[in-house]
C-alpha positions in Angstrom: 144.1 125.8 82.1 145.6 123.1 84.1 144.3 122.1 87.6 146.5 122.9 90.5 147.3 120.1 92.9 147.2 120.9 96.6 148.9 118.9 99.3 146.4 116.8 101.2 145.2 118.1 104.6 143.9 115.8 107.3 140.3 116.9 106.5 140.7 116.7 102.6 141.3 113.9 100.1 142.4 114.3 96.5 140.8 112.0 94.0 142.4 111.9 90.6 142.3 109.6 87.6 144.9 109.7 84.9 144.0 112.4 82.4 141.2 113.8 84.4 140.7 116.9 86.6 141.5 116.6 90.3 138.5 116.6 92.6 138.9 117.8 96.1 136.7 116.1 98.7 136.6 117.7 102.2 134.4 117.3 105.2 131.6 119.3 103.7 131.4 117.2 100.5 131.7 114.1 102.6 128.7 115.2 104.6 126.8 115.8 101.4 127.5 112.2 100.3 126.6 110.8 103.7 123.3 112.8 103.6 122.6 111.4 100.1 123.2 107.9 101.3 120.9 108.5 104.4 118.1 109.9 102.2 118.4 106.9 99.9 118.2 104.5 102.9 115.2 106.4 104.3 113.5 106.1 100.8 114.1 102.4 100.7 112.8 102.0 104.3 109.6 103.9 103.3 109.2 101.7 100.3 109.7 98.6 102.4 107.2 99.8 105.0 104.7 100.5 102.3 105.1 97.1 100.7 104.8 95.3 104.1 101.7 97.5 105.0 100.1 96.5 101.6 100.6 92.8 102.3 99.2 93.1 105.8 96.2 95.0 104.7 95.5 92.5 101.9 95.8 89.6 104.4 93.4 91.3 106.8 90.9 91.9 103.9 91.2 88.3 102.9 90.4 87.0 106.4 86.7 88.0 106.6 85.9 86.6 103.2 87.4 83.3 104.3 85.3 83.3 107.4 82.2 83.9 105.3 82.9 80.6 103.6 82.6 78.8 107.0 79.7 80.9 108.4 76.0 80.2 107.6 73.1 77.9 108.3 72.5 74.2 107.4 69.7 71.6 107.5 70.6 68.8 110.0 68.2 66.2 111.3 65.3 68.3 110.0 66.3 71.4 111.9 68.1 74.5 110.8 71.5 74.9 112.5 73.8 77.9 112.7 77.4 77.4 111.7 80.3 79.6 112.6 83.9 78.9 111.6 82.7 75.6 110.2 81.3 74.5 113.7 77.7 74.1 114.7 76.9 76.7 117.4 73.2 76.0 117.9 69.7 76.1 116.3 68.7 78.9 114.1 66.3 81.1 116.1 65.0 83.6 113.5 64.8 84.2 109.8 68.2 85.2 108.4 68.9 87.4 105.4 72.2 86.7 103.6 74.5 89.4 102.1 73.2 88.8 98.6 69.5 89.3 99.7 68.6 85.6 100.0 66.3 84.9 103.0 66.4 81.6 104.9 63.4 80.7 107.1 63.5 78.7 110.3 61.8 75.8 108.5 64.6 75.5 105.9 62.8 77.4 103.1 65.2 79.6 101.2 63.7 82.6 99.4 66.0 84.0 96.7 66.1 87.7 95.9 64.5 87.0 92.5 61.5 85.3 94.2 62.5 81.7 93.6 61.8 79.4 96.6 63.9 76.3 97.5 63.5 73.9 100.4 66.8 72.9 102.0 67.3 69.2 102.3 69.4 67.3 104.8 73.1 68.4 104.7 72.5 71.4 102.5 73.8 74.8 103.7 73.7 78.5 102.8 76.7 80.6 103.7 76.3 84.2 104.9 77.3 85.5 101.4 74.3 83.5 100.0 76.3 80.8 98.4 74.4 77.5 98.4 76.4 74.4 99.4 75.0 71.1 98.2 75.3 68.1 100.6 77.6 69.7 103.2 77.8 67.7 106.4 
């Protein structure tokens, strides 16, 4: 059976390749194609939003851990000093327990979770995560 060619109407287009069947595209099939394009664009937008959201959440998660590297206590001039964002904010006014269980006393004695005691020397510091910094100034 041979396809029948119809004269084009203003709302229809005939698409044909040599040796192939004729495909008639009208407003309805055009609408379906537009809808498919729109759905594809929405999917790409959702993927893009998800990727951007992932990067933002990772950056927000990384920020507190960076702050921990700059927050803690240090021995300076024989006194224990509190440090926030890498800046001295005042004297240590009470015993402090770090996130890993290490306790730091006001006299500079550091009591590790395993029971080991260490006396902080001038310039040494302990960060809030319990990381010991040797000779920090």
